[in-house]
N, C-alpha and C positions, 0 to 999 in steps of 0.2 A: 520473529520469535524463535525460540529454540525448542527443539523436540524435548518433551518431558523425559527425564531420565538420561539425557545426553551427558557425556563426560566432558566437562569444560576444558580439560587438559588434552582431549583427543577428539576434536570436532571434525565431522565430515560434512559434505554437501547435504546429505540427507538429514542432518541435524538442524538446518536452517529452514524455517517454514514461513511462508507468506501469512501474515496475520489475518488476511481477508479470505483465503481459500484453503489454507493449510497444506498447499503443495510445497514440496521441497525445492531448494535451489538446484538448478541445472544449467549447463552452458546455453541451452536453448530457451531458458526461462530466466531472463535477467531480473534482478531485484534492486530496489533502492532501500537503504537503511534509514530509519528515523531514530528518534531518541530511545535510549534504553534497549536497543536491539530490535525494535519493531521493524518489520519488513513488509514491503508491498511488491508483488511480482508485476511484470510487464503486462500480463493479461488482465489482472484486476485493475491496474492503473489505466489501461485502455478503456475498460468498461466504465470506470469512474469518470474519466475525461469525457467520454461520449455523453454520459448522463448529465454531468454538472456543467461542463464548459460548452459542449456542442449543442445539446438539447435544452439546457437550462432547467433540468429536472432535479436539481439539488434539493435537499431537505434541510430544515432547521432542526437543531438538536437542543434539548433542554439543558440548562445549567444544572449540574456540573459535568455533564457528559462532555468528553474531550476527544479530539482527533487522536487516533492511535499513533500517528507519526510524530506530531509536534507536542502532544500531550497538553494542548491548550484548548480551552473552550472559546470559540469564536462565533461572532454573530454574522455568519456567512453561510452559503450553501455547502452542504456535505453530501457525500455518497455513503450509503450504508450497505455493507455486505450482508447478504442473506445466506451465504454459503457455510457459515460457521455459527455455532450456538451463541457465542458472545455478541454477534452482530456488531462488529466494530465499525467506526466511521472514520472517514478521512475528509479533511476540509479542502475547500477549493484552492487555498494557497498552497497546501502540500501537494495537491494534484498537479498544479502548474509547475511547482519547483521540481518535483520528482520527474515529471515529463521532460523538463529541460535537462536534467541530469542524464537521463537515459538517452536522450537524443544526441548529447555531446559525446557519448561513448560509441565509437564506430563499431565495436565488437557486439554491441547489444542488438543492432538492427531494428531498434524500436523507433517508430514514428508516431507523432501525435495523430490520433484519429480525427477525421473531419466529418 
């Protein structure tokens, strides 16, 4: 997501925010972009991966609620952020895909939690 009031012609790292915690992009905080500029940071992705993939604690979400990254409603486990008022969700598919993307980037230093 983009910081409210950001100038689209003059964006800086501080203008790009994780949809799940509202922290801004930084070299030590890698992010993956979803559809329409949605973002998940490595820290939130790790928390989501531990909950949904490792511990099997994903939640189901009612239709028409959709994943913040793919914008689709899926009948699969999701992780819900409690760090922001909107309480966005990310589906298991996007958690796995985003993790694979970050792991392939040697500069991110991100590893899938076990």
